[in-house]
N, C-alpha and C positions, 0 to 999 in steps of 0.2 A: 621465452620461448610462451607465447600461448595459443590455448587450445584449438580455438575458432580456426587461427589461422595454418590450421596440419591439421586439421580433419577435414572426410567429406560426408556431409550428416544430409541424408535420405529419409523420408517418410516413403518405408515400402509396400505398407499396409493398410487402410484404413478400419475403422472399428468397425467388428463384426456383430452384432449383435449376438441374444441367448442362442445356444444351438448344440446340437451333438453332433455337426459336420466339421471335417479336417479343416485347416487353413492354410494353403500353402502361399507364403508371401511371393512376390516380385525376386526374382534371379538379381545379384549384387555381384559385378563383374569387375575379382579381384585386383585384373591388370592394371600395374602399378602402385598397386597398393601391399604390405605384407598380411595386414590383419583387419577384422571387423569384427564390432561388438552390436550385438540384437538387440532391441530392448523391446518392451512389451507387458501386459498387466492381463490376467483372468480372474472374473470377477469371483469363480468356485475352483478354491482347492479342494480337489479330490485326485487319487492316486491316478486316476485314469485322466486326468488333465495336464497337460505336459509338452514343453517345446522339445524339439532339436533340432540339429543343422541336419542338412543335404549338401549336396555337388555333385558338381556335372562338367563334362568333357566341352558339353557345347552348349549355347544357348537356348531357351525353351528350356532348360533340364528333363526331357524327354527320358534320357536314363537316369534320372536322380536317384543316388543312394546314401542313405544314413550314415553319418560320423560319427565309428565308435565312443562310445563313453556321452555324448555330447544333450544326452537327454535330462533335463531340470525341470520339478516337479515343484508348482507351489506347497507351502507350508500352510495357507493365510489367506482368506479370501483378499482379492483385490489386490493383490500382492505384487510388486515388480518382479518383473524376469527378466533378467539377462545372459546373455552367451556368448564368449568372445573366441573367435577361430582365428589363432594365429597360424599364417603360411599352409593355408589351405594346399593339399595337394593338386587340385585342381580347377580351373578357372574361376566357375561361376559356380556359388554357395547362394542358400536361399534358411528363412528359417521354417518350420512347419511345426503347425501346432495342431495337434492331438486333443477332440475331446470326448471324452465318454458321458462324462454328467455332463446336463447343460449349462454351459456357462458363455458369459462376453466376452471377448477378446478385443483387447486396447488394439489401440492402433500400432504399430509395427515399425522402427525406427531402426534403418542402418548407420552405424557409424564408422568409417572406413578409417585407420590410421595406419601410417610408417609409409606415407606415401612417397615415390620416388621424385615425382613433381607436387607443387603445389596444389590442390581441388582449384577445380576451375571455379571461379566464382568467390575464391578468397580474396576478395582484396579486405573494404573496412568491414563488409558482413558477409557471413558463409551463407549465401543463398547459393544452394546447390538445385533445388526444385521450386514449382510455386510454390508447395505447399508447408517449406521452415523457411525461418526470416529468423535473424537476428542481428545484433552488431556488439562489437567489439569496444570497449573503453579501456583504456589504459589509466592508471590512476587518476581518476575522476575525482572533483572536489565536489564536497559535498553545495545540496542546493537544489531546486525543483527537478523534478527526475524529466 
């Protein structure tokens, strides 16, 4: 088994310059998947700068609610922060970034896993959106890349 053929990788929010406004990522539709890992970075470690997960029953996240205990606060500047949500109780989830101290936020990625069918685009390369591209190589020999 290889990872790239069994997950769906999406860029759900682009880089956000330093500021103090909250960032709510695009929603992730969990239909057909058991879990999602969100991954991002925060430039400034501060108790008021953190990520958390939210969910909603409908697209648009109009009634998004925080998920209990999902707050993750970076402990060092430019630290990668990840949050794994397994079997959410509602269909749509997103990452919400709170910034009380001015901080840039890196791109936010969602990696969905435990899909009941292979992710769309999962052939040789797992190209799920036009912003994420890669290749799978099985037992490659040494030589020019």
